[in-house]
C-alpha positions as CSV (number, residue, x, y, z in Angstrom):
1,X,0.0,0.0,0.0
2,X,1.3,3.4,-1.0
3,X,2.3,5.8,1.8
4,X,1.1,9.4,1.7
5,X,3.7,11.6,0.2
6,X,5.5,13.9,2.7
7,X,6.6,17.2,1.2
8,X,9.6,19.3,2.4
9,X,7.2,22.2,3.2
10,X,5.3,20.0,5.7
11,X,8.3,19.4,8.0
12,X,10.1,22.7,7.5
13,X,9.8,25.3,10.3
14,X,8.3,28.7,9.4
15,X,8.3,31.9,11.3
16,X,5.1,33.8,12.0
17,X,5.1,37.2,13.8
18,X,3.0,37.8,16.9
19,X,1.0,40.5,15.1
20,X,0.7,42.2,11.7
21,X,1.2,45.6,13.3
22,X,4.8,44.7,14.2
23,X,5.6,44.4,10.4
24,X,6.9,47.9,9.7
25,X,9.2,47.2,6.7
26,X,9.7,49.6,3.8
27,X,6.9,50.6,1.4
28,X,9.0,52.3,-1.3
29,X,12.5,52.3,-2.7
30,X,14.7,49.4,-3.6
31,X,15.3,46.7,-1.0
32,X,18.3,44.3,-1.0
33,X,17.7,41.1,0.8
34,X,20.5,39.3,2.7
35,X,21.7,36.0,1.3
36,X,20.0,34.1,4.2
37,X,16.7,35.2,2.7
38,X,17.5,35.3,-1.0
39,X,20.4,33.5,-2.6
40,X,19.1,34.0,-6.2
41,X,20.8,36.3,-8.6
42,X,18.0,38.9,-8.1
43,X,18.4,39.9,-4.5
44,X,17.2,43.5,-5.1
45,X,13.5,44.4,-5.3
46,X,11.9,47.7,-6.4
47,X,8.9,48.1,-4.2
48,X,7.2,50.3,-6.8
49,X,6.9,47.3,-9.1
50,X,4.1,45.0,-7.8
51,X,5.6,41.9,-9.2
52,X,9.0,42.5,-7.6
53,X,7.4,43.5,-4.3
54,X,5.2,40.3,-4.2
55,X,8.2,38.1,-5.1
56,X,10.2,39.7,-2.2
57,X,7.3,39.1,0.2
58,X,7.1,35.5,-0.9
59,X,10.8,35.0,-0.3
60,X,10.9,36.7,3.0
61,X,7.8,34.8,4.3
62,X,9.1,31.4,3.1
63,X,12.8,31.8,4.1
64,X,12.7,33.8,7.3
65,X,13.9,32.0,10.4
66,X,13.8,35.1,12.6
67,X,10.8,37.3,13.3
68,X,13.2,40.3,13.0
69,X,13.5,39.6,9.3
70,X,9.7,39.7,9.0
71,X,9.6,43.0,10.8
72,X,12.4,44.5,8.8
73,X,11.1,43.6,5.3
74,X,7.3,43.2,5.4
75,X,4.8,45.9,5.9
76,X,1.5,44.8,7.6
77,X,-1.0,46.9,5.7
78,X,0.7,46.1,2.4
79,X,0.8,42.4,3.3
80,X,-3.0,42.4,4.0
81,X,-3.6,44.1,0.6
82,X,-1.5,41.6,-1.5
83,X,-1.9,38.4,0.6
84,X,-4.0,36.6,-2.0
85,X,-1.6,37.5,-4.8
86,X,1.3,35.7,-3.2
87,X,2.3,32.2,-4.1
88,X,3.1,30.4,-0.8
89,X,3.3,26.8,0.2
90,X,-0.1,25.7,1.6
91,X,1.4,25.1,5.1
92,X,2.8,28.6,5.3
93,X,-0.6,30.1,4.2
94,X,-2.4,28.0,6.8
95,X,0.0,29.0,9.6
96,X,-0.4,32.7,8.8
97,X,-4.1,32.6,8.2
98,X,-4.6,30.6,11.4
99,X,-2.9,33.3,13.4
100,X,-4.4,36.3,11.4
101,X,-8.0,35.7,10.4
102,X,-8.0,39.0,8.5
103,X,-5.6,37.5,6.0
104,X,-8.0,34.6,5.3
105,X,-10.7,37.1,4.5
106,X,-8.5,39.6,2.7
107,X,-9.1,40.1,-1.0
């Protein structure tokens, strides 16, 4: 009998902040992520470009192991606005939406 497939994302620890209000990251300009969050060749994100901003948010949410990184690079009101545009592993989405009901209902 086949065993259910276990995905990497199911066992990986993810960081979730205590509140969305503590996310006070930048809302404009160009942000350069440290290698611990983004080891791709991109690394720099222009927040005035929605695609770049969303990609940066996805990387920070997926890769952050410290709440300080979430605070430094994410902005709570912006995150609420773009939440459903982000591609995130289902476990990450579940963890964040379980803690922040406003994200689950955000559109």
